[in-house]
Every structure is written in C-alpha cells, then in structure tokens.
C-alpha positions in Angstrom: 0.0 0.0 0.0 1.4 3.4 -1.0 2.0 6.2 1.6 -0.8 8.3 0.1 -3.2 5.3 0.3 -2.2 4.8 3.9 -2.9 8.4 4.7 -6.3 8.2 2.8 -7.1 5.1 4.9 -6.3 7.0 8.1 -8.5 9.8 6.9 -11.3 7.3 6.1 -11.0 5.7 9.5 -11.3 9.2 11.0 -14.4 9.9 8.8 -16.1 6.6 9.7 -15.8 7.5 13.4 -16.4 11.2 12.8 -19.3 11.4 15.2 -17.0 10.1 18.0 -14.3 12.6 17.1 -16.7 15.5 16.9 -18.3 14.4 20.3 -14.9 14.4 22.0 -14.0 17.8 20.6 -17.3 19.2 21.5 -17.1 17.8 25.1 -13.8 19.5 25.6 -14.9 22.8 24.2 -18.1 22.8 26.3 -16.3 21.8 29.4 -13.7 24.5 29.0 -16.4 27.1 28.1 -18.2 26.1 31.3 -15.0 26.6 33.3 -14.4 30.0 31.6 -17.9 31.2 32.4 -17.6 30.1 36.0 -14.3 31.8 36.4 -15.6 34.9 34.6 -18.2 35.3 37.4 -15.4 35.2 40.0 -13.5 37.9 38.2 -14.3 41.1 40.1 -11.5 43.5 39.4 -8.3 44.1 37.4 -6.2 41.9 39.8 -8.5 39.0 39.1 -8.4 39.6 35.3 -4.7 40.0 35.1 -3.4 37.8 37.9 -6.2 35.5 39.0 -6.4 37.3 42.3 -2.9 35.8 43.1 -4.8 32.9 44.7 -3.2 29.9 42.9 -0.9 27.6 44.9 2.6 26.7 43.7 1.4 23.3 42.4 -1.6 24.7 40.6 0.5 27.4 39.0 3.2 24.8 38.1 0.5 22.8 36.4 -0.8 25.8 34.6 2.7 26.9 33.6 3.2 23.4 32.1 -0.1 23.7 30.3 1.0 27.1 28.9 4.4 25.8 27.9 3.7 22.4 26.4 2.1 23.8 23.3 1.2 22.4 19.9 4.9 22.7 19.0 5.8 20.3 21.8 3.2 17.7 21.1 2.8 17.9 17.3 5.9 19.7 16.1 8.6 17.9 18.1 7.1 14.5 17.5 7.1 15.3 13.8 10.6 16.6 13.8 11.9 13.5 15.6 9.9 11.2 13.3 11.5 12.8 10.2 15.0 13.8 11.5 15.7 11.5 14.5 18.4 12.8 16.8 18.3 16.4 15.3 14.5 16.5 16.0 15.0 15.5 19.6 17.3 18.6 20.1 14.1 20.7 20.3 13.1 18.7 23.4 16.5 19.3 25.0 16.4 23.0 24.2 12.9 23.6 25.5 13.7 21.8 28.8 17.1 23.3 29.5 15.6 26.8 29.0 13.7 26.3 32.2 16.9 26.5 34.2 17.5 30.0 32.9 14.0 31.0 33.8 14.3 29.5 37.3 17.8 30.8 38.2 17.6 34.3 36.7 14.0 35.5 36.2 11.2 33.8 38.2 11.7 35.1 41.7 13.0 38.6 41.0 10.3 39.2 38.4 7.5 38.1 40.8 8.9 40.4 43.5 9.4 43.4 41.2 6.3 43.5 39.0 2.6 43.7 39.4 0.8 42.4 36.3 3.2 42.6 33.3 6.8 42.7 32.2 6.4 46.4 31.6 5.9 46.9 35.4 9.5 45.7 36.1 11.1 47.6 33.3 9.3 50.9 34.1 10.1 50.7 37.9 13.3 52.8 37.6 12.9 54.1 34.0 10.8 56.8 32.3 7.3 55.2 32.3 5.7 56.1 29.0 8.5 55.2 26.5 9.5 52.0 28.3 5.9 50.7 28.7 5.2 51.4 25.1 8.3 49.4 24.1 7.4 46.6 26.5 3.8 46.4 25.2 4.9 46.4 21.6 7.4 43.6 22.2 4.9 41.5 24.1 2.3 41.7 21.4 4.8 40.9 18.6 6.3 37.9 20.5 2.8 36.6 21.3 1.6 36.9 17.7 4.7 34.9 16.5 3.8 32.2 19.0 0.1 32.3 18.1 1.0 31.6 14.5 2.3 28.2 15.5 -0.8 27.3 17.5 -3.1 28.4 14.7 -1.1 26.4 12.1 -1.3 23.3 14.4 -5.0 23.7 14.8 -5.6 23.8 11.1 -3.4 20.8 10.4 -4.9 18.7 13.2 -8.6 19.3 12.6 -8.2 19.0 8.8 -6.7 15.5 9.3 -9.6 14.4 11.5 -12.5 15.9 9.6 -11.0 15.0 6.2 -10.8 18.7 5.1 -8.4 19.2 2.3 -9.4 22.6 0.9 -7.5 25.7 1.9 -10.8 27.4 2.6 -11.7 24.7 5.1 -8.4 24.9 6.9 -8.7 28.7 7.1 -12.2 28.3 8.6 -10.7 26.0 11.3 -8.1 28.6 12.1 -10.8 31.2 12.4 -12.9 29.0 14.7 -9.9 28.5 17.1 -9.4 32.3 17.0 -13.0 32.9 18.0 -12.8 30.4 20.9 -9.6 32.0 22.3 -11.3 35.5 22.1 -14.2 34.1 24.1 -11.9 32.4 26.7 -9.9 35.5 27.4 -12.6 38.0 27.2 -14.9 36.2 29.7 -12.5 34.2 31.9 -9.4 36.4 32.2 -6.5 34.9 34.1 -8.7 32.7 36.3 -10.5 31.0 33.5 -7.3 30.7 31.4 -5.4 29.2 34.3 -8.1 26.5 35.0 -8.3 25.6 31.3 -4.5 25.3 31.3 -4.5 23.0 34.3 -7.2 20.7 32.8 -5.3 20.6 29.5 -1.9 19.8 31.3 -3.5 16.8 33.0 -5.1 15.6 29.7 -1.8 16.1 27.7 0.3 14.3 30.3 -2.3 11.5 30.5 -2.5 11.1 26.7 1.3 11.1 26.4 1.8 8.5 29.1 -0.8 6.3 27.4 0.9 6.5 24.0 4.4 6.1 25.5 3.2 3.0 27.4 1.6 1.5 24.2 4.8 2.2 22.1 7.1 0.6 24.8 4.7 -2.3 25.1 5.0 -2.9 21.3 8.8 -3.2 21.8 8.6 -5.2 25.1 9.9 -2.1 26.9 13.2 -2.3 25.1 14.2 1.2 24.1 17.2 -0.1 22.1 14.8 -2.2 19.9 12.6 0.9 19.5 15.5 3.1 18.3 16.9 0.3 16.1 13.5 -0.2 14.4 13.1 3.6 14.0 16.5 3.9 12.3 15.8 1.0 10.0 12.2 2.1 9.1 13.4 5.6 8.4 15.5 4.4 5.5 18.5 6.4 6.9 20.0 3.7 9.0 22.5 4.6 11.8 22.5 8.3 10.6 19.0 8.6 12.0 20.3 8.2 15.6 23.3 10.5 15.1 23.6 14.3 14.9 23.6 16.0 11.5 20.6 14.6 9.6 18.9 18.0 9.6 21.6 20.4 10.7 24.9 18.9 9.6 24.8 18.8 5.8 26.3 22.3 5.3 28.0 25.0 7.2 24.8 27.0 7.0 22.7 24.3 8.6 25.2 23.9 11.4 25.0 27.6 12.1 21.2 27.3 12.0 21.4 24.6 14.7 23.5 26.8 16.9 21.1 29.7 16.3 18.1 27.5 17.2 19.8 26.2 20.4 20.6 29.7 21.6 17.0 30.9 20.9 15.4 27.9 22.7 17.6 28.1 25.8 17.3 31.9 26.3 13.9 32.4 24.9 11.7 31.0 27.7 12.9 33.6 30.2 11.6 36.3 27.9 8.2 34.8 26.8 5.5 37.2 28.0 2.8 34.5 28.5 5.2 32.5 30.8 6.4 35.6 32.7 2.8 36.8 33.7 2.2 33.3 35.2 4.6 34.2 38.0 2.1 37.0 39.2 -0.7 34.5 39.8 0.9 33.2 43.1 0.8 34.9 46.5 4.6 35.4 46.9 8.1 34.8 45.4 8.5 31.5 47.3 5.4 30.1 45.6 6.7 31.4 42.2 10.0 29.5 42.7 8.2 26.4 43.8 5.8 26.6 40.8 8.8 26.6 38.5 10.2 23.5 40.3 6.8 21.8 39.7 6.8 22.9 36.1 10.3 21.6 35.5 9.3 18.2 36.9 6.1 18.0 34.8 7.7 19.4 31.6 10.8 17.2 32.0 8.8 14.1 32.2 6.8 15.2 29.1 9.9 15.9 27.0 11.4 12.5 27.9 8.3 10.9 26.6 8.7 12.7 23.2 11.3 10.1 22.6 8.6 7.5 22.5 6.3 9.8 20.4 8.8 10.7 17.7 10.9 7.5 17.5 7.7 5.4 17.9 6.2 7.2 14.8 9.4 6.6 12.9 9.5 2.9 13.8 5.8 2.2 13.1 4.9 4.5 10.2 6.8 5.0 6.9 8.5 8.4 6.3 6.6 8.7 3.1 3.2 8.3 4.9 4.1 10.9 7.5 5.2 13.4 4.8 2.1 12.6 2.7 -0.1 13.5 5.6 1.8 16.7 6.4 5.1 17.8 4.8 6.5 19.0 8.1 5.5 15.9 10.1 3.0 17.7 12.3 0.5 14.8 12.2 3.0 12.1 13.3 1.6 11.9 16.9 -2.1 11.4 15.8 -1.0 9.0 13.1 1.0 7.0 15.7 -2.1 6.8 17.9 -4.0 5.4 14.9 -1.3 2.8 14.1 -1.0 1.7 17.7 -4.7 1.0 18.0 -4.9 -0.5 14.5 -5.5 1.4 11.3 -8.7 -0.4 10.4 -10.1 -0.8 13.9 -12.5 1.0 16.2 -9.8 1.1 18.9 -7.5 2.9 16.5 -10.1 5.5 15.7 -10.9 6.0 19.4 -7.2 6.5 20.1 -6.8 8.9 17.2 -9.8 10.9 18.3 -8.6 11.0 21.9 -5.1 12.1 21.2 -6.3 14.6 18.6 -8.8 16.1 21.1 -5.9 16.4 23.6 -3.8 18.1 21.0 -6.7 20.5 20.3 -7.1 21.1 24.0 -3.4 22.0 24.1 -3.8 24.5 21.3 -6.8 26.2 22.8 -5.2 26.5 26.3 -1.9 28.0 24.9 -3.6 30.5 22.5 -5.7 31.7 25.5 -2.5 32.3 27.6 -0.8 34.1 24.7 -3.8 36.3 24.0 -4.2 37.1 27.7 -0.5 38.2 27.9 -0.6 40.5 24.9 -4.0 42.0 25.7 -3.0 42.6 29.3 0.2 44.3 28.2 -1.7 46.5 25.8 -4.4 47.5 28.4 -2.0 47.8 31.5 1.1 49.2 29.8 0.0 51.1 26.7 -3.6 52.1 27.4 -3.6 52.7 31.2 -0.1 54.1 31.7 0.7 55.7 28.3 -2.5 56.8 26.7 -4.4 57.5 30.0 -1.2 58.5 31.9 -2.1 56.3 34.9 -5.6 57.7 35.4 -7.6 54.7 34.0 -9.7 52.8 36.5 -9.4 49.0 36.8 -12.7 48.5 35.0 -11.5 50.7 32.1 -8.3 48.6 31.9 -10.2 45.4 31.7 -12.5 46.8 29.0 -9.4 47.9 27.0 -8.0 44.4 27.4 -11.1 42.8 26.0 -11.0 45.1 23.0 -7.3 44.2 22.5 -8.2 40.5 22.7 -10.6 41.0 19.8 -8.0 42.8 17.7 -5.1 40.4 18.4 -7.5 37.4 17.7 -8.3 38.8 14.2 -4.6 39.5 13.4 -3.7 36.0 14.6 -6.4 34.4 12.5 -5.1 36.2 9.3 -1.4 35.3 9.9 -2.3 31.7 11.1 -4.0 31.1 7.8 -0.8 32.0 5.9 1.4 29.8 8.2 -0.9 26.7 8.0 1.7 24.4 6.3 4.8 25.3 8.3 6.3 23.0 11.0 4.9 24.3 14.3 8.1 23.6 16.3 10.1 25.8 13.9 7.5 28.6 14.2 7.7 28.5 18.0 11.5 28.7 17.8 11.1 32.0 16.0 9.0 33.3 18.9 11.7 32.2 21.3 14.3 34.1 19.2 12.3 37.3 19.2 11.6 37.0 23.0 15.3 36.3 23.7 16.4 39.3 21.5 14.0 42.0 22.7 12.8 41.0 26.2 15.5 39.0 27.9 18.4 41.6 27.6 16.2 44.3 28.9 14.9 42.3 31.9 18.4 41.1 32.9 19.9 44.6 32.6 17.0 46.2 34.5 17.3 43.7 37.4 21.1 43.4 37.7 22.8 46.5 36.1 22.9 49.6 38.2 23.8 51.9 35.3 21.1 50.8 33.0 19.0 53.7 31.6 15.8 54.3 29.7 17.7 54.8 26.5 19.4 51.5 27.0 16.0 49.8 27.6 14.5 51.3 24.4 17.5 50.5 22.2 17.6 46.9 23.6 13.9 46.2 23.0 13.5 47.9 19.7 16.9 46.9 18.4 16.4 43.3 19.3 12.8 43.3 18.0 13.6 45.0 14.7 16.6 42.8 13.8 14.9 39.6 14.9 11.7 40.2 13.0 13.6 41.7 10.0 15.8 38.7 9.6 12.8 36.4 9.9 11.0 38.3 7.1 14.0 37.8 4.8 14.7 34.2 5.8 13.7 30.9 4.2 10.7 30.7 6.7 8.9 33.4 4.7 10.1 32.8 1.1 12.5 31.0 -1.1 11.7 27.5 0.2 9.0 24.9 -0.7 7.8 25.0 2.9 7.9 28.8 3.3 4.8 31.0 3.9 5.1 32.3 0.4 6.8 29.4 -1.5 6.5 31.0 -5.0 8.3 34.2 -3.9 12.0 34.5 -3.2 13.4 37.5 -1.2 15.3 35.4 1.3 18.8 36.9 1.5 19.3 35.8 5.1 20.3 32.1 4.9 19.3 30.9 8.4 15.8 29.9 9.5 16.3 31.2 13.0 17.8 34.6 13.6 18.9 34.0 17.3 22.6 33.8 16.6 22.6 37.4 15.3 19.6 39.1 17.0 20.2 38.0 20.6 23.8 39.3 20.9 22.6 42.4 19.1 19.8 43.0 21.7 22.4 42.7 24.5 24.8 45.0 22.6 22.2 47.7 21.9 21.2 47.7 25.6 24.8 48.2 26.6 25.5 50.8 23.9 22.3 52.8 24.6 23.2 53.0 28.2 26.9 54.0 27.7 25.9 56.7 25.2 23.0 58.0 27.3 23.3 61.3 29.1 20.6 60.3 31.6 21.8 59.7 35.2 20.4 56.4 36.5 18.3 56.8 39.7 20.6 55.0 42.3 17.8 55.2 44.9 15.3 53.5 42.7 17.8 50.8 41.7 18.5 50.1 45.4 14.8 49.8 46.1 14.3 47.5 43.1 17.3 45.4 44.2 16.0 44.9 47.7 12.5 44.2 46.4 13.5 41.8 43.7 15.8 39.7 46.1 13.7 39.8 49.2 10.1 40.4 48.2 9.8 43.4 50.5 7.0 45.7 49.2 6.0 43.2 46.4 2.3 43.3 45.3 
C-alpha cells in the first residue's frame, strides 16, 4: 500500500468515526467554556483579570505553567521533527527543557517580586514610564503573535486530518474558529479562566502522552534499544537517524542554523510574556519559585516521553506516509495513535480521536494564555499608563484588554491562515528568538545592572525586535523554500531559518550601547529599592 493510500485510509478511519471525534472535541470545548464562564463570574477587578487574584498555589501554577508551555509545538511539532530527522529533531526537546533552568535561576523570583501584572511593570520601575511601557507592550504583542502563529497552524493541520478537510478554505475556517474560541476564553474568563483551562489541559496532555508512551514501549517489550533500532531501520536512513547531522549537519549554514536554534530555545523561555505573567498569579516569590520547580518536573517528564512519540512514529509509520499526511511531520503523533490502535479498527479510531482532542485542547489553552499576555500588556502598559497616563480605572483597563483581545485574535487568524503548512516547532522557535532578542536583555539589565538607563532599555527592546523580525522576514521561513509561507516568492537573502545567533547578541549589545551613550543619570535610589524588592520580596504586590 502506498503512503498516500495509507494516509487516505487514516482519513477514512477518521471519517467513519467522525461522530465520536466531533463528540470528544465538543465535550472538551463545552467543558472549558463552562470553566471559563464560572471563572468569569469570579473575576471582580483588574487583579482578578490579570493575575487571577494571586490565589493559585505553587502546584496549581506549576501545572498551569506546564499547560502554557507544552504547546502544539511540543506535542505535534517535536514528535514530527523526531519522526523525520531522528536525533536532530530531539534537540528541540532538549532546548525547551534546558531553557527552564535560565527562567528558574535568573528570572522567576526577581520578576515576581518586582512587578505587578506585566513585564512592563518591572522595566518601568526605575525608567521613564511612558516610552519603556510602550516598548514593552509592543514587544509583548509581537512575540505573542509569532507564538500564536504556531498554535493556529497546528489547529488547522490537526482538525483537517480528523475531519478530512483538504481545501485551503476549510483549513482557514478552522483557524478562524480557534481564534474565535480564544477570544471568548480570554474576554470572559481572564486569568482565572485561562489558568483553570491550562491546568485541565496539562492533565489531559500528560495522561495522553503517558498512554501513547506505554503503548509504544509495550509494542517493543519495553526495550528502548529495539525501538530506536526499528526507527533507524524504518526511516531508511540507518544509523545516521540516531546521530547528529541529519537536519543540521549537511552544510556550514545548517550547522549555524542549529547553533542559532539552540541559543534561541535556551534563552527564549525567560523572555516569553505568557510565561512571565504566570509568576504573578501566586501569592509570593517562594510560591513562584516552587511553581517553576513543579513545572520543570512535569515538563521534564513530558519531554522525555517525546522520545517514544517521535521515534515510535518513525518505527511504526513509513517516512513517506508521515510526509504525505503533512510535509512538516506535524501529524506524526495522531497517526502514531491510529497505528498503535490498528489502522482499520475502532480502537485505532478512538485512540486517534482522543489524542487529537488532547492536542486540540493543548492549542486552545496555549492560545488563551498568549492572547491574555498580549491584551494585558496593551491594556495595562499602553492604554492605562501611556494613553491615559495612569488615570484609568481597573474597570476601564479590563474593558481595553477585552477590545485588545478581539484585535489580536483577528490578526492571529489572518497570519495563522498563511502559516498553516509550516512546522509548528520551527515557528515557535522563531517566537523564542524574538523574545530572547528583545525582552531578555532588557529584563536582565534592568534587574542586575545599576547603570542601565531608559535609552538602554529602548535600544535593547526595539533593536532586538527589529533585527529579529527583520531577519525572519528575509529568511527561508517566509520565502525561497517549498515549505515557506510564500513558496512562490524569493526574497530570502538571510540564509538561516532562526535569527537568534545574530539578533540575541545584538539585543544585548544595543542595551549596553544605549546606556553607555545615554546622558541620563540612573536613579541610584530607585535601583537600590528594586534590588531589595527583587531579592527579598519586600513591598511586592
């Protein structure tokens, strides 16, 4: 049977059990909408909307952080990358996990102590409020939209496979429906609703991944060596599948691309706005630190299991079938579920429907977190503190956040439709690169460098942002490649798919240069206050 016939058979199995698939999807959506409406009734003021009233325990927040972080890129993109490229695909898992050490050691506790609702609170503490908050808000929105692209693309791919939708119009409609759902989640539920949805989703995702991992290992009598050997043989690439270099070792450019990807993944987490705002939902810094510990444990376990997801798909499904289903391998995990249960069996269809519903839950929860981060930053940083100069009431801020949610949702739907055929793990790596270029240098300088000035902050944010986004626009991700957003066009003069190796050092350099060339005298008293507050929690909200 040819790969295309295999894929058509998978689609037919899905279509025969479509009522079951639609029921599972509908149950999840209705359950999460119920949670959102319940949480919306508990949301009384801006603190509830932005930070969930700071009432979540360390474990609850750790679970929610995991739910926020383990996105469609983790579940669909990494499994696909491993299934197609073996060892090189697994490097995504390593990068995403190691990144948490940077977040834990450098950012989590000081940020929780120093801010109130957003990253802009920390940066504006000892700088000129209006320009720094404008820059922080702009950066947050841009990073969030890059990340949203990946989730939207994942949603279109996943639901298309299940419902047998092959037309571009159908895929775009799915992206639009996901966008509408995320607007509803954030507008009604705020941080409380989003957090509960993320906790439920984290439990479902870990449960689904444990089930698939168990079934894969059972197939190989719990012998990982046999699993890896079969994956290497079935991939058609032999031992090279289990060694570095299949994706990133062919040329000097691809090796540079790997280094760039690694830097972006490891440094990006500590600058992701939707992760940073999660630290404000706990009562104090100690709980913030503990929640990161919980998150590392949960996320670490998940990324270890991606070995079974990716190599299991490579061992049990032909490369041609995976590529025929989706050129970037994004459907490898759902196809693996189908093969484990039996391609022509009811159990296979049930497993496919369950895993796909879990993946869809993952997408909905993450897009809600991202939209909340960007709409909160617009309302709190730009609207309340720049446009209204600090005179907006809490109710007015929340209203502005809801309007911002609508606007960001519409933009994300449009861009997500364009990115529907790209590998979602690669798209998320771009968001990490932009976050590490624009946000991380400014956060670290602000917290730990006494001389840092407003000009340094602005140069760092805008410099890192412009270079990172500019290089992405002229990279093979956008044009000049069969898998690009615009495959027919070619204006890709920058050869790397990830700009991190250039844009991240540039962000740090611009922050240093802007400060050195600034005539502004840093406020030593304000820095001393920030230092005491960030390290001890004294005076924290």
